[in-house]
Structure formats: C-alpha cells, structure tokens
C-alpha positions as CSV (number, residue, x, y, z in Angstrom):
1,M,120.1,-21.2,202.9
2,S,118.1,-20.1,199.7
3,N,120.8,-19.6,197.0
4,R,121.4,-22.9,194.9
5,I,124.9,-24.0,194.5
6,V,125.6,-24.7,190.9
7,I,128.3,-27.4,190.2
8,D,129.4,-27.5,186.5
9,R,132.8,-29.2,187.1
10,C,134.5,-31.2,189.8
11,E,136.7,-28.2,190.6
12,D,133.4,-26.5,191.8
13,L,133.3,-29.3,194.5
14,R,136.7,-29.1,195.4
15,R,136.2,-25.5,196.3
16,L,133.5,-26.2,198.7
17,Q,135.5,-28.4,200.9
18,G,135.0,-27.2,204.4
19,R,131.8,-25.0,203.8
20,L,128.5,-25.4,204.9
21,I,126.2,-26.3,201.9
22,V,122.9,-27.2,203.6
23,D,121.1,-25.3,206.2
24,S,117.7,-26.2,206.1
25,D,114.5,-24.8,207.4
26,P,113.1,-26.8,210.1
27,V,111.2,-30.0,209.1
28,T,108.4,-31.1,211.2
29,I,108.2,-34.8,211.9
30,T,104.8,-36.4,211.4
31,A,103.1,-39.6,212.1
32,E,102.2,-39.9,208.5
33,G,106.0,-39.3,207.3
34,I,107.2,-41.9,209.8
35,Q,104.6,-44.6,208.8
36,H,105.0,-43.9,205.0
37,F,108.7,-44.7,205.5
38,C,108.0,-47.6,207.6
39,R,105.6,-49.1,204.9
40,G,108.5,-48.7,202.4
41,T,111.0,-50.4,204.6
42,G,108.5,-53.3,206.0
43,N,109.2,-51.9,209.6
44,D,106.0,-52.8,211.7
45,E,107.4,-52.1,215.2
46,W,104.7,-50.8,217.5
47,I,106.8,-47.8,218.5
48,H,106.3,-46.3,214.9
49,W,102.6,-47.2,214.7
50,D,100.7,-47.4,218.1
51,E,100.1,-44.0,219.3
52,E,98.4,-45.1,222.4
53,R,100.9,-47.4,223.3
54,C,103.5,-44.9,222.7
55,K,101.9,-42.3,224.9
56,A,102.6,-44.7,227.8
57,S,106.2,-45.4,226.7
58,P,109.4,-43.3,227.9
59,F,109.1,-41.3,224.5
60,G,105.5,-40.3,225.0
61,A,104.8,-40.4,221.2
62,L,105.7,-42.3,218.0
63,I,109.4,-42.3,217.3
64,A,111.1,-42.2,214.0
65,P,113.1,-45.3,212.8
66,G,116.8,-44.6,212.9
67,L,117.2,-44.4,209.3
68,Y,114.5,-41.9,208.8
69,L,116.6,-38.6,209.3
70,P,119.4,-39.8,206.9
71,A,116.6,-40.6,204.4
72,L,115.4,-37.0,204.5
73,F,118.8,-35.6,203.4
74,P,118.6,-36.2,199.8
75,S,115.5,-34.0,199.4
76,L,117.3,-31.4,201.4
77,F,120.4,-31.6,199.1
78,W,118.5,-31.1,196.0
79,Q,116.8,-28.0,197.4
80,V,120.2,-26.3,197.2
81,M,122.3,-28.1,195.0
82,E,122.3,-28.2,191.1
83,I,124.8,-30.6,189.7
84,N,125.6,-30.7,186.1
85,L,128.2,-33.3,185.9
86,S,128.6,-36.1,183.4
87,R,128.3,-38.9,186.0
88,M,127.5,-39.1,189.7
89,I,126.8,-42.0,191.9
90,V,126.0,-42.4,195.5
91,K,128.7,-44.3,197.1
92,G,127.2,-45.0,200.6
93,I,126.5,-43.7,204.0
94,D,129.1,-44.0,206.6
95,G,129.0,-43.8,210.3
96,I,125.1,-43.2,210.9
97,R,124.8,-42.3,214.7
98,I,121.3,-41.7,216.2
99,L,122.2,-39.5,219.3
100,K,118.4,-38.9,220.5
101,P,115.1,-40.3,219.6
102,V,113.1,-38.2,217.4
103,T,109.2,-38.0,218.1
104,V,106.3,-36.9,216.3
105,G,106.0,-33.0,216.3
106,S,109.8,-32.6,216.6
107,R,111.2,-29.9,214.4
108,I,114.4,-31.0,212.7
109,R,117.0,-29.0,211.0
110,C,119.8,-30.3,208.7
111,R,123.1,-28.9,208.1
112,A,125.8,-30.5,205.8
113,T,129.3,-29.5,205.1
114,V,131.7,-30.8,202.4
115,E,134.0,-32.5,204.9
116,K,136.6,-33.7,202.3
117,V,137.1,-34.1,198.7
118,L,139.3,-37.1,197.8
119,E,141.0,-37.5,194.3
120,R,140.4,-40.9,192.7
121,D,141.7,-42.4,189.5
122,S,139.1,-40.6,187.6
123,G,136.8,-38.2,189.2
124,I,136.5,-37.2,192.9
125,E,134.8,-38.8,195.9
126,V,133.0,-36.2,198.2
127,H,132.3,-36.8,201.9
128,Y,129.3,-34.8,203.3
129,G,129.2,-34.4,207.1
130,I,125.5,-34.4,207.9
131,R,124.1,-33.1,211.4
132,F,120.5,-33.3,212.2
133,S,119.5,-31.2,215.3
134,F,116.3,-30.2,217.0
135,A,115.5,-26.7,215.6
136,D,114.4,-25.3,219.0
137,T,117.3,-26.3,221.1
138,E,120.1,-27.1,218.5
139,E,120.7,-30.4,220.5
140,P,122.0,-33.1,218.0
141,A,119.5,-35.8,217.0
142,A,121.7,-37.7,214.6
143,V,125.0,-37.4,212.5
144,A,126.0,-39.2,209.3
145,T,128.6,-39.0,206.6
146,F,127.3,-39.4,203.0
147,I,129.8,-40.4,200.2
148,N,129.4,-39.5,196.5
149,R,131.4,-40.0,193.4
150,Y,131.5,-37.3,190.7
151,W,133.1,-37.2,187.2
152,D,133.5,-34.2,184.8
C-alpha cells in the first residue's frame, strides 16, 4: 500500500471505519532486531540470545519476544499515515494474542483496519485491528487492537 492517507479532520478517520489502512511489505525478522528490542526491555531470556541453544530447541532458531511484533506497528503505521490533527494520544493496546512463535528469518506482513470509531465528549477514539502474518503462508502470527484518541 504505497499511497499515504492524509488525515486533516476527525471526519477523515470516521470515513475510514471498516477499511484496510496498512498492508505492509514483508519485514524480515533479524537477530539484531530482536536483541535490540530485548536490550531496551531488559529481556535476557536465552530464547532471544543463545543461537546455539535455540538450534536444539523446538523452535530451531531465536524467537521474537511476544511484544516485538506489536512494537513494529507504529513504524508501519507512519509509513502510510499523515495525521494533521491538533492532538493525538495513544490510549493503549488491547487484546494482544501471540498465535505462533516468530523466529529469525521469518518474513512478517502487517495489515491494519480501522475497526471502529467511537465518539467521545470531545474528539474520537479509534480502534485499529492489527494482524501480523507470515508473508509466505499468510498464517497468522499475532493479532492486537491499538487504540488512539484524536481531536480536531
């Protein structure tokens, strides 16, 4: 999905309800990316660091931490979205589900839709349905809902 979506008013987001907004190119999962993420979160579990031990594990390679894929979403979101509203906050992530381990070398795609737009006393709350899948098989790897608030 190469065209940027420009949001100048809350109404622009309301019109996106039900639409696919992110359909990323495959992202290759690397040991460096996993370990950089783990350093930032203080995660020193061997399954993310010890390549030799991982070869003998049921996974056969280093695996990404459960929060790694959801952490990739903002960069993929900003590749296609331009939001020109006065205020925006990230309200949270709801219902993260890891459906299958993601190992080094996996190619992951991200697709996101605007699931719902809720009216608030001021502004709106947008729920983005996120699905990460293996690029080669389309098998789901993880799903989550990101929730943001916006004001004109």
